[in-house]
Structure formats: C-alpha cells, structure tokens
Backbone as JSON, one array per atom type, in Angstrom:
{
  "sequence": "XXXXXXXXXXXXXXXXXXXXXXXXXXXXXXXXXXXXXXXXXXXXXXXXXXXXXXXXXXXXXXXXXXXXXXXXXXXXXXXXXXXXXXXXXXXXXXXXXXXXXXXXXXXXXXXXXXXXXXXXXXXXXXXXXXXXXXXXXXXXXXXXXXXXXXXXXXXXXXXXXXXXXXXXXXXXXXXXXXXXXXXXXXXXXXXXXXXXXXXXXXXXXXXXXXXXXXXXXXXXXXXXXXXX",
  "N": [[0.82, -1.21, 0.0], [2.16, 1.11, -0.05], [3.37, 4.31, -1.26], [1.17, 5.25, -2.9], [-0.36, 6.16, -5.91], [-2.12, 9.1, -7.02], [-5.3, 9.58, -8.41], [-7.67, 11.38, -10.39], [-11.03, 11.61, -9.42], [-14.13, 10.75, -11.09], [-15.85, 12.74, -10.37], [-14.74, 15.18, -10.92], [-15.5, 15.79, -13.45], [-18.21, 15.99, -13.44], [-20.94, 17.9, -13.94], [-23.0, 18.33, -12.15], [-22.22, 17.83, -9.61], [-21.68, 18.26, -6.03], [-19.43, 18.32, -4.58], [-15.9, 17.96, -5.0], [-13.25, 15.61, -5.47], [-10.27, 13.58, -5.1], [-8.95, 10.26, -5.37], [-6.81, 7.59, -4.2], [-4.9, 5.44, -6.42], [-6.06, 2.13, -7.16], [-8.61, 2.06, -6.31], [-11.85, 1.38, -7.49], [-14.52, 2.85, -8.97], [-18.0, 2.32, -8.46], [-20.66, 2.31, -10.7], [-23.37, 3.67, -9.63], [-25.89, 4.56, -10.63], [-26.1, 3.14, -13.04], [-26.06, 0.51, -12.16], [-28.33, 0.39, -10.65], [-30.88, 0.72, -12.1], [-34.08, 2.14, -13.02], [-36.97, 0.08, -13.43], [-37.94, -0.93, -16.72], [-36.71, 1.1, -18.12], [-34.35, 2.69, -20.4], [-31.86, 2.46, -19.29], [-32.13, 0.15, -17.75], [-32.35, -1.76, -19.74], [-29.82, -1.5, -20.87], [-28.25, -2.47, -18.77], [-29.0, -5.17, -18.66], [-28.02, -5.96, -21.13], [-25.3, -5.62, -20.72], [-24.77, -7.5, -18.74], [-25.43, -9.91, -19.89], [-23.31, -11.25, -21.46], [-21.77, -12.28, -19.37], [-23.45, -14.11, -18.15], [-23.67, -15.9, -20.22], [-21.31, -17.32, -20.22], [-21.39, -18.82, -17.97], [-21.09, -22.02, -16.54], [-23.19, -23.91, -15.88], [-26.71, -24.36, -14.98], [-27.08, -24.22, -12.22], [-24.85, -22.74, -11.33], [-25.42, -20.47, -12.72], [-27.78, -19.51, -11.48], [-26.71, -19.02, -8.98], [-24.95, -16.92, -9.54], [-26.8, -14.96, -10.37], [-28.23, -14.6, -7.98], [-26.22, -13.59, -6.28], [-25.64, -11.23, -7.64], [-28.05, -9.82, -7.45], [-28.17, -9.53, -4.68], [-25.99, -7.83, -4.29], [-26.97, -5.58, -5.6], [-29.06, -4.9, -3.88], [-27.66, -4.17, -1.58], [-26.28, -1.93, -2.53], [-28.46, -0.32, -3.12], [-29.45, 0.11, -0.56], [-27.4, 1.67, 0.47], [-27.63, 3.92, -1.16], [-30.11, 4.85, -0.37], [-29.6, 6.01, 2.08], [-28.32, 8.3, 1.46], [-25.93, 8.01, 0.03], [-23.72, 8.91, -2.51], [-21.52, 8.22, -3.91], [-19.47, 5.41, -4.48], [-16.77, 3.27, -4.02], [-14.7, 0.45, -4.66], [-11.9, -0.79, -3.04], [-8.81, -2.29, -3.78], [-5.86, -3.52, -2.78], [-2.38, -4.37, -2.73], [-0.81, -5.89, -0.01], [1.91, -4.58, 1.07], [3.27, -3.73, 3.25], [5.19, -3.8, 6.16], [5.56, -6.72, 8.31], [5.32, -9.72, 6.62], [4.21, -11.88, 7.79], [2.03, -11.17, 9.18], [-1.43, -11.62, 9.82], [-3.22, -10.23, 8.16], [-1.82, -10.09, 5.84], [-2.13, -12.17, 4.12], [-3.41, -12.11, 1.72], [-4.84, -10.03, -0.93], [-5.82, -6.71, 0.08], [-8.98, -5.61, 0.89], [-11.33, -2.96, 0.56], [-13.93, -0.51, 1.15], [-15.03, 2.49, -0.08], [-17.01, 5.31, 0.55], [-19.04, 8.16, -0.24], [-21.27, 10.23, 1.31], [-24.25, 12.19, 1.84], [-25.6, 14.22, 4.43], [-28.36, 15.86, 5.78], [-28.36, 18.77, 7.81], [-28.97, 20.78, 10.77], [-28.98, 24.36, 10.62], [-25.92, 25.75, 11.34], [-22.73, 26.93, 12.6], [-19.88, 25.78, 10.73], [-17.8, 24.45, 12.09], [-19.08, 23.7, 14.44], [-21.02, 21.93, 13.46], [-19.34, 19.9, 12.47], [-18.2, 18.98, 14.87], [-20.46, 18.05, 16.24], [-21.11, 15.85, 14.72], [-19.49, 13.74, 15.53], [-19.96, 13.54, 18.2], [-22.58, 13.07, 18.67], [-23.28, 10.45, 18.42], [-22.87, 7.09, 19.63], [-19.96, 5.03, 20.24], [-17.87, 6.07, 18.72], [-14.39, 6.41, 18.19], [-10.92, 7.45, 18.54], [-11.12, 10.21, 17.91], [-10.73, 13.2, 16.1], [-9.91, 16.6, 15.21], [-9.62, 18.77, 12.39], [-8.32, 21.36, 10.28], [-8.98, 21.55, 7.08], [-8.15, 22.08, 3.55], [-10.69, 22.52, 2.45], [-12.14, 23.38, 4.59], [-13.34, 23.14, 8.08], [-13.11, 19.92, 9.69], [-13.93, 16.7, 11.06], [-12.6, 13.64, 12.31], [-13.08, 10.14, 12.83], [-13.31, 6.81, 14.25], [-15.0, 3.68, 13.97], [-16.17, 0.45, 15.02], [-17.57, -2.43, 13.54], [-19.84, -5.15, 12.69], [-21.03, -6.98, 9.98], [-24.56, -7.27, 9.52], [-26.44, -10.23, 10.27], [-27.53, -12.16, 7.52], [-27.07, -10.22, 5.69], [-25.53, -10.9, 3.58], [-22.88, -10.45, 3.59], [-19.53, -11.37, 4.63], [-19.15, -12.55, 7.96], [-17.22, -10.88, 9.46], [-15.22, -8.8, 11.58], [-15.35, -5.29, 11.04], [-13.47, -2.42, 10.3], [-14.22, 0.93, 10.42], [-13.53, 4.0, 9.07], [-14.05, 7.42, 9.41], [-14.73, 10.62, 7.94], [-15.88, 13.85, 8.47], [-17.25, 16.46, 6.78], [-18.41, 19.57, 6.78], [-20.59, 21.34, 4.6], [-20.14, 24.5, 2.92], [-22.61, 25.85, 2.85], [-23.71, 25.42, 5.27], [-25.82, 23.73, 5.85], [-25.7, 21.07, 5.3], [-23.85, 17.98, 5.37], [-20.95, 16.38, 4.33], [-20.07, 13.04, 4.34], [-17.38, 11.01, 4.52], [-16.47, 7.72, 4.25], [-14.42, 5.01, 4.98], [-14.17, 1.67, 4.79], [-12.88, -1.37, 6.02], [-11.74, -4.79, 6.12], [-9.37, -5.27, 7.26], [-8.16, -4.52, 9.97], [-5.62, -4.48, 11.03], [-4.15, -2.88, 9.44], [-4.75, -0.28, 9.98], [-3.4, 2.19, 10.27], [-2.39, 2.71, 7.71], [-4.8, 2.87, 6.27], [-5.96, 5.03, 7.56], [-4.27, 7.03, 6.65], [-4.89, 6.99, 3.93], [-7.61, 7.82, 3.92], [-7.33, 10.36, 5.02], [-5.83, 11.56, 3.02], [-7.65, 11.57, 0.89], [-9.68, 13.18, 2.02], [-8.32, 15.61, 2.31], [-8.18, 16.36, -0.3], [-10.66, 17.19, -1.02], [-12.96, 19.51, -2.37], [-15.32, 22.13, -2.25], [-15.79, 23.79, -4.24], [-15.41, 23.97, -7.73], [-12.31, 22.89, -8.57], [-11.08, 22.99, -11.03], [-12.19, 24.95, -12.47], [-14.99, 26.6, -14.12], [-15.44, 25.32, -16.52], [-15.32, 22.65, -16.13], [-16.91, 20.01, -14.35], [-18.33, 18.46, -10.74], [-19.67, 15.21, -6.25]],
  "CA": [[0.0, 0.0, 0.0], [3.03, 2.26, 0.0], [3.55, 5.12, -2.46], [-0.02, 5.18, -3.73], [-0.56, 7.26, -6.85], [-3.41, 9.76, -6.9], [-6.01, 9.78, -9.67], [-8.84, 12.23, -10.22], [-12.3, 10.91, -9.49], [-15.02, 11.25, -12.13], [-16.57, 13.92, -9.89], [-14.14, 16.36, -11.51], [-16.14, 16.06, -14.73], [-19.66, 15.93, -13.26], [-21.43, 19.27, -13.77], [-24.03, 18.41, -11.13], [-21.67, 17.43, -8.32], [-21.64, 19.27, -4.98], [-18.06, 18.35, -4.08], [-14.89, 17.36, -5.88], [-12.22, 14.93, -4.7], [-9.46, 12.58, -5.79], [-8.7, 9.1, -4.52], [-5.6, 6.87, -4.63], [-5.04, 4.31, -7.34], [-6.47, 0.91, -6.47], [-10.05, 2.14, -6.07], [-12.67, 1.33, -8.69], [-15.85, 3.39, -8.68], [-19.17, 1.56, -8.91], [-21.65, 3.22, -11.3], [-24.62, 3.41, -8.91], [-27.07, 4.75, -11.5], [-26.16, 2.07, -14.04], [-26.33, -0.75, -11.49], [-29.64, 0.45, -10.0], [-31.78, 1.43, -13.01], [-35.52, 1.98, -12.83], [-37.51, -0.93, -14.35], [-38.57, -0.45, -17.94], [-35.99, 2.22, -18.7], [-33.22, 2.37, -21.29], [-30.75, 2.05, -18.43], [-32.35, -1.25, -17.37], [-32.0, -2.56, -20.93], [-28.36, -1.47, -21.01], [-27.68, -3.34, -17.75], [-29.22, -6.55, -19.1], [-27.1, -6.19, -22.24], [-23.95, -5.7, -20.18], [-24.64, -8.71, -17.92], [-25.68, -11.1, -20.72], [-22.11, -12.05, -21.78], [-21.32, -12.99, -18.17], [-24.34, -15.26, -17.97], [-23.44, -16.85, -21.31], [-20.13, -18.16, -19.96], [-21.62, -19.62, -16.77], [-21.06, -23.42, -17.01], [-24.43, -24.68, -15.73], [-27.84, -23.61, -14.45], [-26.87, -23.97, -10.79], [-23.91, -21.62, -11.23], [-26.12, -19.29, -13.25], [-28.67, -19.03, -10.44], [-25.86, -18.47, -7.92], [-24.49, -15.62, -10.02], [-27.92, -14.02, -10.33], [-28.51, -14.32, -6.58], [-25.17, -12.71, -5.77], [-25.77, -9.93, -8.3], [-29.21, -9.15, -6.86], [-27.78, -9.16, -3.32], [-25.14, -6.65, -4.4], [-27.83, -4.46, -5.94], [-29.8, -4.51, -2.67], [-26.73, -3.48, -0.7], [-26.04, -0.61, -3.09], [-29.7, 0.45, -2.96], [-29.51, 0.53, 0.84], [-26.46, 2.78, 0.62], [-28.18, 5.11, -1.82], [-31.25, 5.33, 0.42], [-29.11, 6.82, 3.21], [-27.63, 9.48, 0.97], [-24.64, 7.74, -0.61], [-23.67, 9.36, -3.9], [-20.33, 7.66, -4.54], [-19.02, 4.18, -3.85], [-15.62, 2.67, -4.7], [-14.1, -0.73, -4.06], [-10.45, -0.7, -3.02], [-8.06, -3.54, -3.79], [-4.46, -3.16, -2.69], [-1.42, -5.39, -2.3], [-0.27, -5.58, 1.32], [3.36, -4.58, 0.98], [3.76, -2.97, 4.4], [5.47, -4.51, 7.39], [5.88, -8.14, 8.39], [4.41, -10.5, 5.79], [3.62, -12.94, 8.59], [0.8, -10.65, 9.76], [-2.58, -12.33, 9.24], [-3.83, -9.44, 7.1], [-0.96, -10.11, 4.67], [-2.31, -13.43, 3.4], [-3.99, -11.88, 0.41], [-5.1, -8.62, -1.21], [-6.6, -5.98, 1.06], [-10.21, -5.07, 0.32], [-11.95, -1.87, 1.31], [-15.06, 0.14, 0.5], [-15.04, 3.92, 0.19], [-18.27, 5.93, 0.17], [-19.32, 9.56, 0.05], [-22.71, 10.37, 1.57], [-24.69, 13.51, 2.3], [-26.57, 14.3, 5.52], [-28.92, 17.18, 6.06], [-28.1, 19.18, 9.19], [-29.5, 22.07, 11.15], [-28.08, 25.46, 10.31], [-24.97, 26.01, 12.44], [-21.36, 27.12, 12.11], [-19.35, 24.52, 10.21], [-17.04, 23.77, 13.14], [-20.04, 23.09, 15.36], [-21.6, 20.77, 12.77], [-18.33, 18.85, 12.43], [-18.07, 18.43, 16.21], [-21.68, 17.31, 16.58], [-21.15, 14.59, 13.97], [-18.78, 12.68, 16.24], [-20.37, 13.5, 19.61], [-24.01, 12.75, 18.77], [-23.49, 9.0, 18.28], [-21.99, 6.28, 20.47], [-19.06, 4.11, 19.57], [-16.79, 6.71, 17.98], [-13.1, 6.43, 18.87], [-9.86, 8.14, 17.8], [-11.74, 11.42, 17.38], [-9.8, 14.28, 15.86], [-10.4, 17.77, 14.47], [-8.6, 19.3, 11.49], [-8.68, 22.39, 9.32], [-8.57, 21.1, 5.75], [-8.32, 23.13, 2.54], [-12.11, 22.78, 2.2], [-12.78, 23.87, 5.8], [-13.2, 22.29, 9.27], [-13.51, 18.52, 9.54], [-13.62, 15.81, 12.17], [-12.31, 12.26, 11.94], [-13.34, 9.18, 13.9], [-13.3, 5.4, 13.87], [-15.97, 2.81, 14.62], [-16.05, -0.98, 14.71], [-18.89, -3.0, 13.22], [-19.9, -6.48, 12.1], [-22.2, -7.04, 9.09], [-25.75, -7.9, 10.08], [-26.75, -11.55, 9.72], [-28.43, -12.1, 6.39], [-26.69, -9.14, 4.78], [-24.79, -11.43, 2.46], [-21.47, -10.14, 3.77], [-18.85, -12.24, 5.59], [-19.3, -12.11, 9.35], [-15.9, -10.5, 9.96], [-15.2, -7.43, 12.13], [-15.01, -4.25, 10.09], [-12.99, -1.13, 10.79], [-14.78, 2.0, 9.62], [-12.9, 5.29, 9.3], [-14.99, 8.45, 8.95], [-14.37, 12.03, 7.88], [-17.1, 14.65, 8.39], [-16.89, 17.74, 6.18], [-19.6, 20.41, 6.58], [-20.65, 22.15, 3.38], [-20.17, 25.94, 3.21], [-23.96, 26.39, 3.03], [-24.04, 25.18, 6.69], [-27.07, 22.99, 5.93], [-25.48, 19.66, 4.99], [-22.57, 17.43, 5.81], [-20.42, 15.3, 3.52], [-19.47, 12.0, 5.18], [-16.5, 10.1, 3.8], [-16.28, 6.52, 5.06], [-13.54, 3.98, 4.43], [-14.42, 0.45, 5.55], [-11.95, -2.43, 5.67], [-11.69, -5.99, 6.95], [-7.97, -5.41, 7.68], [-7.87, -3.54, 11.03], [-4.2, -4.44, 11.28], [-3.56, -1.86, 8.58], [-5.51, 0.95, 10.23], [-2.58, 3.39, 10.03], [-2.35, 2.95, 6.27], [-6.11, 3.32, 5.82], [-6.12, 6.39, 8.06], [-3.54, 7.92, 5.74], [-5.64, 7.06, 2.68], [-8.8, 8.66, 4.11], [-6.88, 11.74, 5.21], [-5.41, 12.03, 1.7], [-8.86, 11.87, 0.13], [-10.36, 14.32, 2.64], [-7.57, 16.83, 2.02], [-8.37, 16.72, -1.71], [-12.05, 17.61, -1.23], [-13.24, 20.92, -2.6], [-16.72, 22.42, -2.48], [-15.8, 24.62, -5.45], [-14.73, 23.27, -8.81], [-10.9, 23.32, -8.61], [-10.63, 23.09, -12.42], [-12.88, 26.04, -13.13], [-16.39, 26.39, -14.55], [-15.51, 24.48, -17.71], [-15.42, 21.26, -15.71], [-17.89, 19.88, -13.33], [-18.05, 17.64, -9.55], [-20.58, 14.15, -6.08]],
  "C": [[0.86, 1.26, 0.0], [3.06, 2.99, -1.33], [2.38, 5.03, -3.42], [-0.1, 6.41, -4.64], [-1.95, 7.84, -6.67], [-4.01, 9.93, -8.29], [-7.24, 10.63, -9.39], [-10.1, 11.39, -10.34], [-13.15, 11.53, -10.6], [-15.81, 12.48, -11.69], [-16.01, 15.2, -10.49], [-14.83, 16.74, -12.82], [-17.66, 16.03, -14.65], [-20.19, 17.34, -13.0], [-22.46, 19.43, -12.68], [-23.51, 18.07, -9.73], [-21.64, 18.59, -7.34], [-20.29, 19.29, -4.29], [-17.16, 17.64, -5.08], [-13.82, 16.72, -5.02], [-11.41, 14.02, -5.61], [-9.26, 11.42, -4.83], [-7.5, 8.32, -5.06], [-5.92, 5.8, -5.65], [-5.36, 3.06, -6.54], [-7.94, 0.91, -6.13], [-10.79, 2.17, -7.4], [-14.08, 1.78, -8.34], [-16.94, 2.49, -9.23], [-20.2, 2.53, -9.48], [-23.04, 2.97, -10.7], [-25.84, 3.53, -9.81], [-27.22, 3.61, -12.49], [-26.51, 0.74, -13.4], [-27.7, -0.78, -10.82], [-30.64, 1.21, -10.88], [-33.24, 1.21, -12.63], [-36.04, 0.96, -13.84], [-38.14, -0.28, -15.58], [-37.88, 0.71, -18.61], [-34.89, 1.74, -19.64], [-32.03, 1.88, -20.47], [-30.89, 0.59, -18.0], [-32.0, -2.18, -18.54], [-30.48, -2.62, -21.11], [-27.69, -2.39, -19.99], [-27.83, -4.8, -18.14], [-28.25, -6.9, -20.23], [-25.67, -6.39, -21.73], [-23.72, -7.01, -19.42], [-24.75, -9.99, -18.76], [-24.42, -11.9, -21.04], [-21.58, -12.82, -20.57], [-22.16, -14.24, -17.93], [-24.08, -16.32, -19.03], [-22.26, -17.78, -21.03], [-20.26, -18.97, -18.68], [-21.8, -21.08, -17.19], [-22.36, -24.19, -16.9], [-25.49, -23.82, -15.05], [-27.66, -23.29, -12.97], [-25.94, -22.77, -10.58], [-24.57, -20.33, -11.71], [-27.02, -18.68, -12.17], [-27.87, -18.42, -9.27], [-25.37, -17.08, -8.3], [-25.6, -14.58, -9.91], [-28.24, -13.62, -8.89], [-27.5, -13.34, -6.0], [-25.29, -11.3, -6.37], [-26.94, -9.14, -7.69], [-28.9, -8.71, -5.44], [-26.92, -7.89, -3.34], [-25.98, -5.42, -4.74], [-28.6, -3.97, -4.71], [-28.91, -3.74, -1.71], [-26.46, -2.07, -1.21], [-27.28, 0.27, -2.95], [-29.84, 0.95, -1.53], [-28.57, 1.7, 1.09], [-27.04, 4.06, 0.01], [-29.34, 5.7, -1.03], [-30.82, 6.2, 1.59], [-28.21, 7.96, 2.73], [-26.29, 9.26, 0.31], [-24.69, 8.12, -2.09], [-22.44, 8.83, -4.64], [-19.89, 6.44, -3.75], [-17.88, 3.59, -4.67], [-15.16, 1.44, -3.94], [-12.59, -0.6, -4.17], [-9.82, -2.08, -2.98], [-6.58, -3.17, -3.85], [-3.61, -4.35, -2.25], [-0.85, -4.97, -0.95], [1.25, -5.71, 1.27], [4.0, -3.8, 2.13], [4.03, -3.92, 5.56], [5.74, -5.98, 7.22], [4.87, -8.96, 7.6], [3.77, -11.64, 6.56], [2.32, -12.49, 9.25], [-0.39, -11.28, 9.04], [-3.19, -11.58, 8.07], [-3.04, -9.5, 5.8], [-1.16, -11.35, 3.8], [-2.88, -13.23, 2.0], [-4.2, -10.4, 0.19], [-5.98, -7.99, -0.12], [-7.8, -5.34, 0.36], [-10.73, -3.93, 1.2], [-13.1, -1.3, 0.48], [-15.05, 1.61, 0.91], [-16.35, 4.52, -0.3], [-18.27, 7.41, 0.52], [-20.83, 9.69, 0.18], [-23.0, 11.79, 2.03], [-25.7, 13.36, 3.44], [-27.07, 15.73, 5.63], [-28.68, 17.51, 7.52], [-28.85, 20.48, 9.48], [-28.49, 23.16, 10.85], [-27.22, 25.78, 11.53], [-23.61, 26.29, 11.84], [-20.74, 25.78, 11.73], [-18.56, 23.76, 11.27], [-17.94, 23.07, 14.13], [-20.65, 21.84, 14.75], [-20.62, 19.61, 12.74], [-18.18, 18.19, 13.79], [-19.27, 17.58, 16.58], [-21.7, 15.94, 15.89], [-20.5, 13.45, 14.72], [-19.18, 12.58, 17.7], [-21.83, 13.09, 19.78], [-24.31, 11.27, 18.66], [-22.48, 8.26, 19.14], [-21.03, 5.47, 19.6], [-17.93, 4.74, 18.8], [-15.51, 6.74, 18.82], [-12.1, 7.16, 17.98], [-10.39, 9.41, 17.14], [-10.7, 12.52, 17.24], [-10.43, 15.39, 15.04], [-9.27, 18.28, 13.59], [-9.19, 20.43, 10.65], [-8.1, 21.96, 7.97], [-8.7, 22.24, 4.75], [-9.78, 23.49, 2.28], [-12.83, 23.31, 3.43], [-12.61, 22.92, 6.97], [-13.71, 20.88, 9.01], [-13.2, 17.77, 10.81], [-13.43, 14.41, 11.61], [-12.64, 11.37, 13.12], [-13.28, 7.77, 13.34], [-14.4, 4.66, 14.63], [-15.7, 1.37, 14.21], [-17.45, -1.53, 14.48], [-18.72, -4.41, 12.69], [-21.13, -6.52, 11.21], [-23.36, -7.77, 9.75], [-25.97, -9.27, 9.48], [-27.76, -11.43, 8.58], [-28.12, -11.0, 5.4], [-25.98, -9.64, 3.54], [-23.3, -11.16, 2.54], [-20.83, -11.1, 4.77], [-18.95, -11.67, 7.0], [-17.92, -11.88, 9.98], [-15.97, -9.08, 10.51], [-14.72, -6.44, 11.07], [-14.5, -3.02, 10.83], [-13.53, -0.06, 9.85], [-14.14, 3.33, 10.05], [-13.78, 6.36, 8.67], [-14.33, 9.83, 8.92], [-15.65, 12.81, 7.65], [-16.72, 16.06, 7.95], [-18.15, 18.58, 5.95], [-19.49, 21.25, 5.31], [-20.69, 23.63, 3.75], [-21.57, 26.53, 3.37], [-24.48, 26.17, 4.44], [-25.35, 24.43, 6.88], [-26.9, 21.49, 5.68], [-24.04, 19.28, 5.29], [-22.16, 16.31, 4.86], [-19.71, 14.31, 4.45], [-18.67, 11.06, 4.29], [-16.21, 8.93, 4.71], [-15.43, 5.51, 4.31], [-13.66, 2.76, 5.33], [-13.48, -0.65, 5.09], [-12.08, -3.61, 6.62], [-10.27, -6.25, 7.45], [-7.63, -4.38, 8.75], [-6.39, -3.46, 11.36], [-3.47, -3.41, 10.43], [-4.26, -0.52, 8.77], [-4.69, 2.21, 9.96], [-2.53, 3.73, 8.56], [-3.7, 3.45, 5.76], [-6.44, 4.71, 6.37], [-5.46, 7.38, 7.11], [-4.29, 8.08, 4.43], [-6.84, 7.99, 2.84], [-8.39, 10.12, 4.29], [-6.48, 12.35, 3.87], [-6.62, 12.42, 0.86], [-9.55, 13.12, 0.68], [-9.65, 15.63, 2.33], [-7.74, 17.27, 0.57], [-9.76, 17.3, -1.98], [-12.13, 19.13, -1.42], [-14.73, 21.08, -2.82], [-16.9, 23.41, -3.63], [-14.98, 23.91, -6.5], [-13.28, 23.74, -8.91], [-10.36, 23.47, -10.02], [-11.36, 24.2, -13.18], [-14.25, 25.65, -13.63], [-16.5, 25.49, -15.76], [-15.65, 23.02, -17.37], [-16.44, 21.17, -14.6], [-17.43, 19.19, -12.07], [-19.04, 16.85, -9.04], [-21.54, 14.67, -5.1]]
}
C-alpha cells in the first residue's frame, strides 16, 4: 500500500456534483445509476445487455442461479447505501506490501469500501456541525479535528460487524470516517472507508486523510469542468 498514486475521481467532470475529490489508485468506482436502473428504462435494458455475456459463460444452471442471486444481493446493498444518501461508492483492492508479511492481514489482497454520503443538518457554524457529527453517536473512537483546505472537519473510527443475512462475511469491520460540513451550513459530507484489515488501520487512516484533504466544495478546475 506504500507510495499510492493519486487519480482524479469522475466527480471532476460531473457538472451536477456538490463536491470534488481525488482518490488513490487501487479504487474502482461503482456506477450506482447504471447498477440500480428503474424498471422499464433504457438504463435497465443497457444493464441486461452488459450482464448477458457474463451469464453466457456460466457453465451450468446452478452456477447461473448463484451468479444471479449474488448480483441481486449486491444491488440490494447498493440500494440501501443510496437510500441513506450515498452518492459515490468505490471498491479498493491493494497489495499488502507494508510490514511483516507474517501478519494475518498479509495473506492476500486488502479489500476496502469507500463511500461519500450527504446528511442534512440544522443550520450552524461549520465547526459546530463537524463536532456534533462525532459526539451525537456512540461508539466513535480516535476522534480528531482538522482544518482542511475545504474547511473544518472531524475524523473518527468505529467498529462494526455485518448484520446476519446481509450477504457479507461475518468479519469485524474497521470504519474510518471524515465529516466535512458544506459551506452552506445545511449539509454534511461523510467520507467513510471500511476495511476488513484492522491491522492496517494506520495505512487506511492515511488514505482517508489524503482523500479528505483533496475535497473541494468549489470546482478546482474552473467552470468548464464539473463535480458528487
């Protein structure tokens, strides 16, 4: 995970985005709109067309049904994220090249999930909103405050385990959060980085901090380009 290159997220070219950011190489954005189309739309037809070649190479009907079940489960999870205000979701896959290779987390690639979500808030100074984000809920640890280029922000960590029946492995998850109040003082951008490799928390903290420091609520490339 050392020496990660930075790439610009597609938000830099989105004229309807409310924030702009970059993320390290190794993250692949999931097209939420394309994966969650409304029934009967052109987008739904496009999704069926895109998935058809995958189904064609499935060896038998049992494997085909398993693939469909897993795909639908993934759609439900993404829909649940979108319902709570998630506007961006990326899957991270990195080679564990840090420290002692005998560490349990070093047995294979490191997986993570990065999301950007919006929360409506009461009108208040941005510093107050950032502080309330980490003091209004239980379970937050490693709480910190920072002045980033985009304004005040708070950071915290929580531990969680996927709910039974969620379709996710029942492994402890480390969730790192960054709370960035919007300049309009009415909403809050929440950046969350979730990983099943708590032994690499320092590296994931650095990744989230890097992303948070890149956030801008004004188009950094000018009006000719757009931003999530």
